[in-house]
C-alpha positions as CSV (number, residue, x, y, z in Angstrom):
1,M,88.0,117.1,115.8
2,R,91.2,117.4,117.7
3,L,94.2,115.4,116.5
4,R,95.3,113.1,119.2
5,L,99.0,113.3,119.9
6,P,101.0,110.7,121.5
7,S,101.9,111.8,125.0
8,T,105.6,112.4,125.9
9,S,105.6,109.3,128.1
10,A,103.9,107.1,125.5
11,A,106.3,108.0,122.7
12,M,109.1,106.0,124.1
13,I,112.4,106.4,122.2
14,H,115.0,103.6,122.1
15,S,118.5,104.6,121.1
16,N,119.9,101.6,119.3
17,S,123.2,100.1,120.4
18,L,124.9,97.8,117.9
19,H,127.6,95.4,119.0
20,K,130.7,95.4,116.7
21,Q,128.7,96.9,113.8
22,I,128.7,100.4,112.2
23,V,129.5,103.2,114.6
24,S,130.8,106.7,113.8
25,K,132.0,106.9,110.2
26,P,133.3,104.8,107.4
27,E,137.0,104.6,106.9
28,L,136.8,106.5,103.6
29,G,135.9,110.2,103.5
30,N,132.5,111.6,102.6
31,E,133.4,112.3,99.0
32,E,135.0,108.9,98.6
33,F,131.9,107.2,100.0
34,T,129.7,109.1,97.5
35,Q,132.0,108.2,94.7
36,K,132.1,104.5,95.6
37,V,128.4,104.0,96.4
38,L,126.4,106.5,94.4
39,N,128.3,108.2,91.5
40,N,127.6,107.1,87.9
41,R,125.4,104.3,89.0
42,R,122.2,103.5,87.0
43,W,119.0,104.6,88.7
44,T,115.3,104.0,88.3
45,L,114.4,107.6,89.1
46,P,115.7,110.2,86.7
47,S,116.4,112.6,89.6
48,P,116.6,112.2,93.4
49,E,114.7,115.5,93.8
50,A,111.8,115.8,96.3
51,K,109.6,118.8,97.2
52,I,110.1,120.1,100.7
53,H,107.2,121.8,102.4
54,Q,106.9,123.4,105.8
55,L,104.0,122.6,108.1
56,I,103.3,125.2,110.8
57,H,101.0,124.1,113.6
58,T,99.5,125.9,116.6
59,Q,97.4,124.8,119.6
60,G,94.2,123.2,118.7
61,P,95.8,122.0,116.6
62,T,95.4,123.9,113.3
63,F,97.8,123.6,110.4
64,L,99.2,126.0,107.8
65,L,101.2,124.7,104.9
66,N,104.1,126.7,103.3
67,T,104.9,125.2,100.0
68,H,107.9,127.4,99.3
69,P,109.8,127.6,102.6
70,S,113.1,129.3,103.1
71,F,115.9,127.4,104.8
72,G,118.2,128.6,107.5
73,D,118.1,130.2,111.0
74,A,117.3,133.6,109.6
75,N,114.1,132.4,108.1
76,R,112.7,130.5,111.1
77,V,109.0,131.2,111.9
78,N,108.0,133.0,115.0
79,E,109.1,131.1,118.1
80,Q,105.4,130.9,119.2
81,R,104.5,128.9,116.1
82,K,105.9,125.4,115.9
83,Y,106.7,123.7,112.6
84,F,108.4,120.8,110.9
85,Y,109.4,120.2,107.3
86,V,107.7,117.6,105.1
87,V,109.7,115.8,102.4
88,R,107.0,115.0,99.9
89,D,108.0,111.6,98.6
90,D,104.3,110.9,98.4
91,L,104.4,112.9,95.1
92,L,107.1,110.8,93.4
93,H,104.9,108.5,91.4
94,P,101.1,108.3,90.9
95,L,100.9,104.6,91.7
96,V,104.1,103.8,93.6
97,N,104.7,104.7,97.3
98,G,107.6,107.1,97.8
99,N,109.5,104.7,100.1
100,K,109.1,101.9,97.6
101,A,110.3,104.1,94.7
102,R,113.4,104.9,96.8
103,K,114.1,101.3,97.7
104,L,113.8,100.2,94.1
105,D,115.8,103.2,92.8
106,G,119.1,101.2,92.7
107,L,117.6,97.7,92.1
108,L,115.7,97.8,88.8
109,P,118.7,98.9,86.7
110,L,120.5,95.8,88.0
111,L,117.7,93.6,86.8
112,Q,118.0,95.1,83.4
113,H,121.8,94.9,83.3
114,Y,121.6,91.2,84.2
115,S,118.8,90.5,81.6
116,V,116.3,89.4,84.3
117,T,113.1,88.4,82.5
118,D,110.9,87.7,85.6
119,V,110.7,88.9,89.2
120,V,109.1,86.8,92.0
121,T,108.1,88.6,95.2
122,C,105.5,88.5,97.9
123,G,103.4,90.6,100.3
124,G,100.1,91.1,102.0
125,C,96.8,91.5,100.1
126,Q,97.2,95.3,100.1
127,S,100.9,95.3,99.7
128,A,102.4,98.6,98.4
129,H,105.6,96.7,97.7
130,T,104.1,94.2,95.3
131,A,102.2,97.0,93.5
132,A,105.4,99.0,93.1
133,I,107.2,95.9,91.7
134,A,104.3,95.3,89.3
135,V,104.1,98.8,88.0
136,L,107.9,99.5,87.7
137,C,108.6,96.1,86.1
138,A,105.8,96.5,83.6
139,E,107.3,99.9,82.6
140,R,110.5,98.1,81.7
141,G,109.2,94.9,80.0
142,I,109.9,92.6,83.0
143,V,107.2,90.1,84.1
144,S,106.3,90.2,87.8
145,H,104.9,87.3,89.8
146,L,103.3,88.4,93.0
147,L,102.5,86.0,95.8
148,L,99.8,87.6,98.0
149,R,99.0,86.2,101.5
150,G,95.4,85.0,102.1
151,E,92.3,85.0,99.9
152,Q,91.3,87.2,97.0
153,P,89.0,90.0,98.2
154,E,85.5,90.2,96.8
155,I,86.3,93.7,95.3
156,L,89.7,94.5,94.0
157,T,90.8,98.0,95.1
158,G,93.9,100.0,96.1
159,Y,97.3,98.3,95.9
160,N,95.6,94.9,95.4
161,L,94.0,96.2,92.2
162,M,97.2,97.7,90.9
163,S,99.1,94.5,91.6
164,T,96.4,92.6,89.6
165,M,96.4,95.1,86.7
166,Y,100.2,95.3,86.3
167,G,101.4,91.9,87.5
168,N,100.6,88.2,87.8
169,V,98.9,87.6,91.2
170,T,98.7,84.3,93.0
171,Y,96.9,84.1,96.4
172,V,98.8,81.8,98.9
173,P,97.4,80.2,102.0
174,R,98.7,81.7,105.2
175,T,100.2,78.4,106.3
176,V,102.3,78.2,103.1
177,Y,103.2,82.0,103.3
178,A,104.6,81.5,106.8
179,N,107.7,80.0,105.2
180,R,108.4,82.8,102.8
181,E,111.8,81.8,101.6
182,E,110.8,78.3,100.7
183,M,107.6,79.6,99.1
184,L,109.5,82.1,96.9
185,K,112.1,79.5,96.0
186,S,109.6,76.9,95.0
187,Y,107.5,79.3,92.9
188,A,110.6,80.8,91.2
189,E,111.8,77.4,90.2
190,S,108.4,76.6,88.7
191,V,108.5,79.7,86.6
192,A,112.0,78.9,85.5
193,G,111.2,75.4,84.4
194,N,113.9,73.1,83.1
195,D,115.8,75.7,81.0
196,G,115.5,78.9,83.0
197,S,117.6,80.0,86.0
198,V,116.8,81.4,89.4
199,L,118.8,84.3,90.9
200,W,118.7,85.7,94.4
201,F,119.4,89.3,95.2
202,G,122.9,88.5,96.7
203,D,123.9,87.0,93.3
204,I,123.5,90.1,91.3
205,V,124.4,92.8,93.8
206,Q,127.8,91.1,94.6
207,A,128.5,90.7,90.9
208,S,127.6,94.3,90.2
209,S,130.0,95.5,93.0
210,A,132.8,93.2,91.7
211,T,132.4,94.5,88.1
212,E,131.9,98.2,89.1
213,L,128.5,98.6,87.3
214,F,128.9,102.2,86.3
215,T,127.2,103.7,83.3
216,D,125.0,106.6,82.1
217,P,123.2,107.9,85.2
218,N,120.2,108.8,83.1
219,F,119.7,105.3,81.9
220,M,116.0,104.5,82.2
221,Q,114.8,102.2,79.4
222,M,115.1,98.5,78.9
223,D,118.3,97.1,77.4
224,V,117.3,96.3,73.8
225,S,119.8,93.5,73.7
226,R,118.1,91.7,76.5
227,S,115.4,90.2,74.4
228,E,117.6,89.6,71.4
229,E,120.6,87.9,73.1
230,N,118.9,86.0,75.8
231,H,116.0,83.6,75.1
232,L,116.1,81.8,78.4
233,R,114.2,83.0,81.4
234,K,116.1,84.5,84.3
235,I,114.0,84.8,87.4
236,L,115.0,87.1,90.3
237,V,113.6,86.6,93.8
238,V,113.0,89.9,95.6
239,S,112.3,89.6,99.3
240,E,109.2,90.8,101.0
241,G,109.3,94.6,101.2
242,A,112.5,94.8,99.2
243,G,114.3,94.8,102.5
244,D,117.8,94.2,101.0
245,S,120.9,96.3,101.2
246,V,120.6,97.6,97.7
247,A,117.3,99.2,98.9
248,L,119.5,101.5,101.0
249,L,121.1,103.1,97.9
250,G,118.1,105.1,96.9
251,V,117.6,106.4,100.4
252,I,121.3,107.5,100.6
253,R,120.8,109.2,97.2
254,L,117.9,111.1,98.6
255,V,119.8,112.2,101.7
256,Q,122.7,113.4,99.5
257,Y,120.2,115.6,97.6
258,L,118.5,117.0,100.7
259,S,121.9,117.9,102.3
260,Q,122.7,120.4,99.6
261,N,123.5,123.8,100.9
262,H,120.5,125.5,99.4
263,L,118.2,122.9,101.0
264,L,118.6,121.4,104.5
265,G,122.4,121.8,104.3
266,K,125.2,119.9,106.0
267,Q,125.6,121.9,109.2
268,R,122.1,122.3,110.8
269,L,120.9,119.9,113.4
270,M,117.9,117.8,112.2
271,K,115.6,115.2,113.6
272,F,114.3,113.1,110.8
273,V,111.0,111.2,111.4
274,V,109.7,108.3,109.3
275,D,107.3,105.4,109.8
276,A,108.8,102.0,110.0
277,G,107.3,98.8,108.4
278,T,110.4,96.7,107.7
279,G,112.6,99.6,108.9
280,T,114.7,99.7,105.7
281,T,114.0,103.4,104.9
282,A,114.9,104.5,108.5
283,I,118.1,102.5,108.4
284,G,119.0,104.0,105.0
285,L,118.5,107.5,106.4
286,G,120.6,106.8,109.5
287,L,123.4,105.1,107.4
288,A,123.4,108.0,105.0
289,A,123.6,110.7,107.7
290,R,126.4,108.9,109.4
291,C,128.4,108.2,106.3
292,L,128.0,111.7,104.9
293,G,128.9,113.3,108.2
294,L,125.6,115.0,108.8
295,P,124.4,116.1,112.2
296,W,121.0,114.4,111.7
297,E,119.2,112.0,114.0
298,V,116.6,109.5,112.7
299,Y,113.5,108.7,114.6
300,A,111.5,105.7,113.3
301,V,108.0,104.9,114.6
302,M,107.8,101.1,115.0
303,L,104.7,99.7,113.4
304,A,105.2,96.1,112.4
305,D,107.7,94.7,115.0
306,K,109.2,95.1,118.4
307,I,112.5,96.9,119.2
308,D,114.5,93.6,119.1
309,G,113.3,92.8,115.6
310,Y,114.2,96.2,114.3
311,R,117.6,96.1,115.9
312,K,118.2,92.7,114.2
313,Q,117.1,94.2,110.9
314,E,119.5,97.1,111.4
315,E,122.4,94.7,112.1
316,R,121.6,92.5,109.1
317,L,121.3,95.4,106.6
318,L,124.4,97.1,107.8
319,S,126.4,93.8,107.6
320,E,125.0,93.1,104.1
321,F,125.8,96.7,103.0
322,K,129.4,96.4,104.2
323,K,129.8,93.0,102.4
324,H,128.0,93.9,99.1
325,F,129.6,97.4,98.6
326,N,133.0,96.8,100.2
327,I,132.6,99.5,102.8
328,E,134.6,99.2,106.0
329,F,133.7,101.2,109.1
330,I,135.9,102.5,111.9
331,D,135.0,100.4,115.0
332,H,135.2,102.8,117.9
333,N,132.6,103.9,120.5
334,V,131.0,100.5,120.1
335,N,130.0,100.4,123.7
336,R,128.2,103.7,123.8
337,E,124.4,103.5,124.3
338,D,123.9,105.9,121.4
339,A,126.2,104.1,119.0
340,G,123.3,103.0,116.7
341,I,122.1,104.9,113.7
342,V,118.3,104.9,114.4
343,N,116.2,106.0,117.4
344,W,113.3,103.5,117.4
345,V,110.1,105.1,118.7
346,E,107.0,103.5,120.2
347,R,103.7,104.6,118.6
348,G,101.7,106.8,121.0
349,R,98.7,104.4,120.7
350,P,100.1,100.9,120.3
351,R,98.1,98.3,118.4
352,K,98.4,95.2,116.3
353,F,100.0,96.0,113.0
354,G,97.5,97.2,110.4
355,N,94.8,98.1,112.9
356,V,93.1,101.5,112.8
357,L,91.7,103.0,116.0
358,E,88.7,105.3,116.5
359,G,89.4,108.9,115.6
360,E,92.3,108.3,113.4
361,V,90.4,108.5,110.1
362,E,89.0,111.8,111.2
363,A,92.5,113.0,112.1
364,C,93.7,112.1,108.6
365,Q,90.7,114.0,107.2
366,Q,91.5,117.1,109.3
367,I,95.1,117.1,108.0
368,A,94.0,116.7,104.4
369,Q,91.4,119.5,104.6
370,Q,93.8,122.0,106.3
371,T,97.0,121.2,104.3
372,G,96.2,119.3,101.2
373,I,98.5,116.5,102.4
374,L,97.0,113.0,102.7
375,V,98.3,110.7,105.4
376,D,97.0,107.2,106.2
377,P,96.1,105.9,109.7
378,V,98.4,102.9,109.5
379,Y,101.7,104.4,108.5
380,T,102.1,108.1,107.9
381,L,99.8,109.4,110.6
382,A,102.0,107.7,113.1
383,A,105.0,109.6,111.8
384,W,103.1,112.8,111.5
385,E,102.1,112.6,115.2
386,T,105.7,112.0,116.2
387,A,106.9,115.0,114.1
388,M,104.3,117.2,115.8
389,L,105.4,116.0,119.2
390,L,109.1,116.5,118.6
391,S,108.6,119.9,117.0
392,S,106.3,121.0,119.9
393,N,108.9,120.0,122.5
394,E,111.9,121.4,120.7
395,A,113.5,124.5,122.4
396,E,114.1,127.6,120.4
397,G,117.4,127.2,118.4
398,G,117.3,123.4,118.8
399,P,117.3,120.8,116.0
400,E,114.6,121.2,113.4
401,V,112.2,118.4,112.6
402,V,111.8,116.8,109.2
403,L,109.1,114.3,108.3
404,L,109.7,112.0,105.4
405,H,106.2,111.4,103.9
406,T,106.5,107.9,102.5
407,G,103.1,107.8,100.6
408,G,100.2,105.4,101.2
409,T,97.4,107.0,99.2
410,L,96.2,103.8,97.5
411,G,96.3,102.1,100.9
412,M,93.3,104.2,102.0
413,F,91.1,102.4,99.5
414,G,91.8,99.0,101.1
415,L,91.4,100.4,104.6
416,A,88.0,102.0,103.6
417,Q,86.8,98.5,102.7
418,R,88.1,97.0,105.9
419,Y,87.0,99.7,108.3
420,K,83.6,100.7,106.9
421,K,82.4,101.9,110.3
422,Y,85.2,104.5,110.6
423,F,85.2,105.6,107.0
424,G,81.4,105.7,107.0
425,M,81.4,108.3,109.7
426,L,83.1,110.7,107.3
427,K,79.8,111.0,105.3
428,K,78.1,112.5,108.3
429,G,80.4,115.5,108.5
430,H,81.4,117.4,111.5
431,S,79.5,120.0,113.5
432,H,81.6,123.2,114.1
């Protein structure tokens, strides 16, 4: 089974241009930016570390995985053998997607600091976001209320099962779910009752910035005083997909880790590839590269929206980030076409979001069998295909390609229920 690559013409790349938004660099230096945004902050993950593997591919294609790559020009593979690096964020947590763990890296400690007792959020039936909220909140003694779109499936599996096991799930009619903000507000108020209070993300992140919330960076456990001093419920509303500016912090922390000299370094040209649902992870990568002065370009494969929607998301998140963390940027080169921080890429085989096309499940199987890396046909296969395309077309000595593997393992269980025909074909095997 040959892996179908997007053609060069199909993989259209949009260089984002923002008007009067972030451009080249922040006013403060790289070290000042790190000190202001990252240093001494409480984190969910004890370390930003991620494994980096190297994927070598040849015509066919066939794959070879190098789990202990050396970095630097002197250690590049033979020019006839194309490759890209894979940042294995899929290995961060057994139940939580890598990109979700990064998004929540800076958020959960704020919940604990402000004595939040309950979290209300929403997502689709197989939402990786709601599962991540449920698991990570349960680990910290916080109650999660998860509003899932549609009807309860006959068999609970995948992220839906994890959301149900770890959180409190309510299924919401699609007509009600269409107005997410009102739905979340109404439900949060019902949980709070007469004596509780409802907080929104902006309330706590602005307060934390104003009070310089710095403490032991290894802080992980629940504040013991929370249950002793506060008897009233505090309910925090977290938006769908955790697409808020605080979600950028964990991604920036990852980029700072990867840019260490013994890893990807700060001087080498890189093309970072990631799948884009809400686009938050991609925007975080682009923001981090720009603010840390790295010669890295970010390529995000658009899966859930059109280019205009992602550009609006980019503008909104950057505006919020500037506001919430008191970061000012130098506004020059605003009229250049390449002034944006993300290159938005069309998927090679476009489709309605969430759909799986014929041959893609077998492609995921081929990658898994040859490399031990599991990708899913909705999200990470799209990024994998784009990383292959970019690394195949890259001239010798040009930028190296890096794929951020965002996870998605549990999503395969839900897809197997929905696409029985495609997954059923795996039982028949392949003739060689």
